[in-house]
C-alpha positions in Angstrom: 81.4 99.6 113.9 81.2 97.3 115.3 85.2 95.3 116.6 85.0 93.0 114.1 84.5 95.6 111.3 87.4 98.2 112.4 90.0 98.8 109.8 92.5 97.5 112.4 90.1 94.6 113.1 89.8 94.0 109.1 94.1 94.3 108.6 94.2 91.7 111.2 92.5 89.2 109.9 93.7 89.9 105.7 97.2 90.5 107.3 100.4 92.5 105.8 102.2 91.1 103.5 105.7 92.8 102.1 107.7 91.9 98.5 105.5 90.5 96.5 106.2 89.6 93.6 105.5 90.8 90.4 105.8 94.0 88.1 102.0 94.5 86.9 99.1 94.7 88.9 97.8 91.4 87.4 101.3 89.3 88.7 101.1 91.2 92.1 97.2 90.1 92.6 98.0 86.6 91.3 100.8 86.1 94.0 99.0 88.4 96.7 95.9 85.9 96.2 98.2 82.5 96.0 99.5 83.8 99.6 96.2 85.2 101.9 94.4 83.4 104.0 90.2 83.1 102.0 87.0 82.1 103.8 85.9 79.2 103.1 84.5 78.9 99.4 86.3 81.9 98.1 89.3 80.7 95.9 92.6 82.1 95.0 92.0 82.1 91.7 88.3 84.0 91.8 89.7 86.4 94.1 92.1 87.1 91.2 89.6 86.7 88.2 87.5 89.1 90.2 90.4 91.9 90.9 91.5 91.5 87.5 88.0 92.4 86.4 87.8 95.5 88.7 90.9 96.3 87.5 90.0 96.4 83.4 87.2 98.8 84.5 89.4 101.5 85.9 92.8 101.8 88.0 92.1 101.4 91.9 95.0 103.8 92.3 94.1 106.8 94.4 97.3 108.5 94.4 100.1 108.9 96.7 101.5 105.8 95.7 98.2 103.5 97.2 96.0 101.5 95.6 92.9 99.6 96.8 92.0 96.7 94.7 88.5 95.4 95.2 86.2 92.8 93.6 83.1 94.6 91.7 81.0 93.0 93.9 81.0 91.5 97.0 82.6 88.3 97.1 82.9 87.5 100.7 79.9 85.1 102.8 79.8 87.3 106.0 80.2 90.3 107.8 82.6 87.9 110.0 85.1 86.6 106.9 85.7 90.3 106.0 89.0 91.3 105.3 91.5 94.2 104.4 95.5 92.0 103.3 98.0 95.1 102.6 100.2 94.6 100.2 103.3 96.1 100.0 105.1 95.2 96.1 108.5 94.5 95.8 109.1 96.9 92.7 106.6 99.8 92.5 104.1 99.4 90.3 102.7 102.2 87.5 98.7 101.5 87.5 97.8 104.8 86.1 97.8 107.0 88.7 96.4 110.5 89.1 99.5 111.7 90.1 101.6 109.7 88.3 103.2 108.2 91.4 104.0 104.5 91.6 102.3 101.9 93.5 103.8 101.0 96.7 101.1 100.5 99.0 98.0 98.0 98.0 94.8 97.6 100.4 92.6 94.9 98.7 89.3 95.1 99.9 87.3 91.5 100.3 84.0 92.7 101.7 80.4 90.9 101.9 78.0 94.2 101.2 78.1 97.3 99.4 77.6 99.3 102.6 80.3 97.8 104.6 82.6 98.0 101.0 81.8 102.0 101.9 82.3 102.5 105.2 85.7 101.1 105.1 86.6 102.9 101.8 85.4 106.0 104.0 87.9 104.7 107.3 90.7 104.1 104.5 90.0 107.6 103.0 90.0 109.5 106.9 93.7 107.5 107.2 95.0 108.4 104.0 94.6 111.7 104.6 96.8 112.0 107.3 100.2 113.1 106.3 102.1 111.0 109.4 100.1 108.2 108.7 100.8 107.8 104.6 104.9 108.5 106.0 104.6 105.5 108.1 103.1 103.3 105.1 106.5 104.6 103.2 108.4 102.5 105.8 106.8 99.2 104.6 105.8 98.7 108.5 104.9 95.4 109.9 101.8 94.5 111.5 101.9 95.4 114.6 103.8 99.1 113.3 100.9 99.8 111.1 98.1 99.1 113.6 99.7 101.8 115.3 100.0 104.0 113.1 96.1 103.8 112.4 95.4 103.9 115.8 97.9 106.9 116.2 96.0 108.7 113.2 92.8 107.6 114.6 93.8 109.1 117.9 94.6 112.3 116.6 91.5 112.9 114.0 89.1 112.6 116.6 90.6 115.3 118.7 
């Protein structure tokens, strides 16, 4: 992976947003999309529409209080514009989760290709398997603390 496509780099580009208002995924998506920086030519409304369209097909909740909302198709114009936006809704959300745990954190993926999308999903899945990383997520970490937790989890996994 190049430096621009590693999970830490993607999250640095996307940011971490805490206490995002909304009592439904739809409300959180609307509010989050209005807050995040987007590549030129991509509007908050377009991203919101894509997320809602994807969520209508099947919940993006993956269990353990985590969801990975993403468009059904790549919508970012280039690899250099890809990002992962981390969102901590103000209140946990009911998103038809497989383990009945309400969603307290979302990793919004905005990628430019199917291959990149799959690579990021794979990287996130490895992180979500690490108990210490999931415990760190429950503290609603800042960007700096989240990046440190990712590096710690990746280091532990490579041993």
